[in-house]
N, C-alpha and C positions, 0 to 999 in steps of 0.2 A: 415489426420493424425494430431493429436493434438501435440502442442509444448511440449518439455521437459521443466519443470519449476524447477528452483533452488530457494530455499527459504533460505535467510541468516537471521537466527534468529529462535530459537526454543522455544520462550515464548508462551504466550496465543495466540497472533495474528498469529505467524508463524505456530503453531500447528493447529489452527482452519482452516487456509487457506490450509494447507497440507491435512487435513482430507477431506475438501470439494472438493479440486482438485482431489485427488485420487478417491473419490466417483463419480466424473464427468468424469473419464476415462483418466486423465492426468498422465503421468509418472513424479514423483516428487522426488527430493532429497532435504533434509533440513539439515542445519548444524548450530550449535551454535558457541561458542567461541573456535575455533580451526583454527588458521591462515592458516596452510597448507591446511586443508580441505575446508576452505572458498574459497580460490582461485580455487581449483580443482572443487568444486561444481558449482561456478559461471561460470567457463569455460565450464562445461558440459551442463548447461542450455541454452536453446534458449531464454527464458525469465528469468530474475532475479528479484525476489521480495525481497526488502530490508525491513525486519520486525524486526529491532533492536530498542532499545530505542534511542531517538533523540541524547543524548550525545555520543552514540557509532557509529554514522554515519561515522565520519571521519576515525576512526579505521577500520571499515568494508570496506570502500572505499580503504584504503591503502592495506588491505589484499586481496581484489579482484583484484587490479592492473588493467592491460589492458585486463583482461578476460571478461570485460563487453562492450568492444568496439563494436559499431554497433548494440547492443541488446537493447530491451526494458528493462529499469530498473524501476521497479514499486516501488514508494515511498509510503509506507503506514504509515510512521511515523507522529506523531504530534509534532511540534516544541514547546515543553513545557519545562519549568524549573522544577527542582525537587519538587517545591511547587505548581505545576500545574498552572503556569502563562505562557502567550505567551512569548517565548524566543526571537522572532524576531520582532514582531509587524506586521504592515499591509503594509509597503512600499516594502516588498519583502516577500518571503516565504522560508521555508526549502527546498522545491522542486526546486525553482529557484536557490538557493545557491548550491544545489546538482548538478544541471545541469552545473553550472560554474565549479565545481570541477571534474565532470565526463563528460567532454565535448564530448567525443567520444560515450557516451551512449545516448539512447533516453529516457529521463526521463519522466515518466508518473505518475501523482498523482492520486491515487485511494484507496478506501477501508478505508481511515482514518476517515470517518464520521460514521463508524459502530462499535458497540461494538464487541469485539472478538467473543463472544459466538454466534453471528448471521452470522459470515463470512462464515461458512461452508455451509449454506443453503440460505442465502439472505432473510430470513424470520424472522418475529417476530410475535408471537400470530396469526399465520396463514395468515399474510399479507406480501406480497412481498415488500422488501425495495428497495430503489433507491441507486445505486452506481454512484456517480458523477466522471467523468474521464476527466482530463485535461492534455494536452501535446502540445508541438509545432510540434510534428511529427504525422501527421494524420494517417499514417499507423500503427504506434505503438499504438496510441490511440484506433483505431478501433479494433486492435488485443486484447487489454486488455478489451475493452467493450464486446467482444465475450467471453472472459474468465469469466467476470462478469455474463453474461447471462447464461453460463454453470453452474455457481455456484447457480443460481436461482434468481439473482438480476434483476431489471429493470435497465439497463445500459443507462446512459444519458451522451451525449457529453457536457462537461462543458467548452469547449473552450480551449484557449491557456494556456500554463503553468503558465502565470502570474495570472490566475484565481485560482491557488493553494492557493493564499493568502486567498481567501474566503472559500475554502474547509478546510483549516487549522483552520480558525476562526470558521467554522461550527463544525469541530471536537472538538474544544475547548468548544463550547457551549454544545455539546452533553455530554462531560465529566462533565461540570459544572452542567447540569441538572441531570445527573445520580448520581453523587457522592456528590457534594457540596450541591445541593438542595434536595438530597436524594430521587429522583424519581426512582432510581434503573436502572438496565440495560435492563429490559424487555421493551425496547422502541427503536425507530429508525425513520429515515426520509423517507418519501415517497413523491415524486414529482408527482402531478397529472397533466398530460399533454396529 
């Protein structure tokens, strides 16, 4: 039996993950900016995916409250400023700071190094992409790696949550290549292993 997945955020990322997960046989509920429904949706899910813009993380956490206790909380955000610069730097990560704020949840960093349009299939131009997954909770990490494989990705264990610092900088590089250097979004990372 596949886990029920709650997605907090209905933008490009949240919608792409919803489509891919539903197509992979998961029961999914997604919610946008609606505080009452955010809490209800997070409480319903066995896995909660946080797919809001980085500046909205604290508000979403407040709205979810204790409904995320003991659950995998998948952080797909990129800790960027409004002008697409790193908001935190490299001595911590958005995911590590999220874990401090949501201490009862099992924070997992995943999917942030992939452009939204490829999240539903894990593919670009017929090539399977890699989803790098980091967490301090091995069970939660393996669970999310399984979800990634179901979506079509090659799921790779990227180690403890402190490695989210490098996943977030890789996500930043992906955005810089795609938008600033105008390579476009028909690209992605594949780890050969």
